[in-house]
N, C-alpha and C positions, 0 to 999 in steps of 0.2 A: 504494499500499501502507499510505505513512503518511499518508493524507486517513481511511481506512478503520478505521485505529488511531486515530487522533484524533477521528473521526466517531460511531463507537464509545465511544468513554473518555467523551465527553461525554453523549450518548443514556443510557448505564448509570447514571454520576452522577449525574448529574441528575430522572431519571427516578425512580429509587431513591431521593433524596436524600426527597424533597419527603414520602415519609410516615414515615421518620425523623424529620425534623423536626415533622410534624405529630406522632408520638406523641408525643418530648420538649415539645411545649408543648401537650400533654392538650388532641387535636384542633382546635387553634387553627385550622385549615385546613383547610377543609373538601374533599367531593371533588372539587366542581369544580376547586378548586385544586390537589389533587393530579393531576387530567385535563391543568389547562390545562401544569403543570410538566411534563408528559410530551411535551404535545403541544407543546409550543414549544421543549422541544428535541426534536424531531423534526424539527420547522421551521429550525429555522438548523442543522442539523447539514444535512441534505439542501439548503437552500439554500448551503450555506458549503462544503460537499466535494461537492456532485452533479456539478461540470463536469469536477470532478477526476477523482472514482471509481466515478462513476455511485450514492455512497451506500446501497449495498446493505446494509449496517450489521449483516446477521444470515448466519451461514452459511448459513440454508437458502434465501436468496434469492439469494445465491450462487450455490447448486444447481441452485436452479431457472431462473434465469437461461441458464446453461449449457445445465441438459437441453431449454430449450426456444429453443436454439440461437442468444442472447442475448448469449453472452459469452463466452469463452472456454476454452476445459475445464481448457488451463495455467496460466492463471491461477488457478485454482479454489485449490488448495493455500493461497500464499501470504496470499489474501484472508481464507479461512478460518483462520489462522494469526497474522494480524495482527487478527481482529475477535473471536476468543477471547482471546488477549492482553490487547487492549483491553479486555475483562471482566472478565478475572483481575483487573488491572491497578486497574483502577476503583473493583473489590470491597474490594479493600482501601485503596485511597484511604479509600472510605464506612469503614472500620472504624477508618482512623487517624484521620478529624474525628469521628466522630460515638459513638465508645466510649464508655458501653456500653451505648449506645441502637441497639443491633444487629434487636432483634427489628422495630422500623417497617416493614422492608422485605416481614415476613410475614405480606401481607394477607388471608389465607387459612390460619390458621395447623392449621384442624381436618382436613383432610384425607388421604387415604393415599396409598399412591404410586400405584396405578391410578387413583384422582382425578383424583391432580396431573397425571399423562398423557395423562389424558384432556381437561383444562382445555386443557392446549398444545397438548396436536394439535390440538383445533376454532380458537381462539386463532392459533398459525400457518397451518391450513389459512386463517383467514378472513385474514389479514396476507395469504397469496401470492395467494388467488385477488384481493387487490383491487390489489394493487401489477402483477403479471402482468399485469391487464386492462387495467389504463390504461395502462402503460408499455412494453407491447409490442404493444400491438392496433393495426396502422395507422391505425386506423378514428380511433383516441381519440387518438392522435398527428398531430402535426402533422410531417412529414418532408420537407417542402415547403422 
């Protein structure tokens, strides 16, 4: 549970800090730089916590693994609480570090609620599709 909290905190803080820094310095960081920060945060967290907690880092992944019978349902509530708590703590840490440059984490400011929901749905589907296909398919993972 601690590894999920720390991993989720690092991921949210690192991936969100990049666009905030980009805004603070008037676009000095490129789109590739922002993507690299998020990608490196994911890689670092998976490599450092994956062997401890599985590095789910996202409640939707935890629930998906449980639904596919690759994770016990009894552990789901604790994992989700750790992940959501870490996200909230990372948000407050970002606010403390970067205030008043908080709009840098908002990359698409002109979408309505339905559009935002649809975007999140598609992105989450892609995440779940790739991770569950790679992490749970016995043909893709060497279980020997």
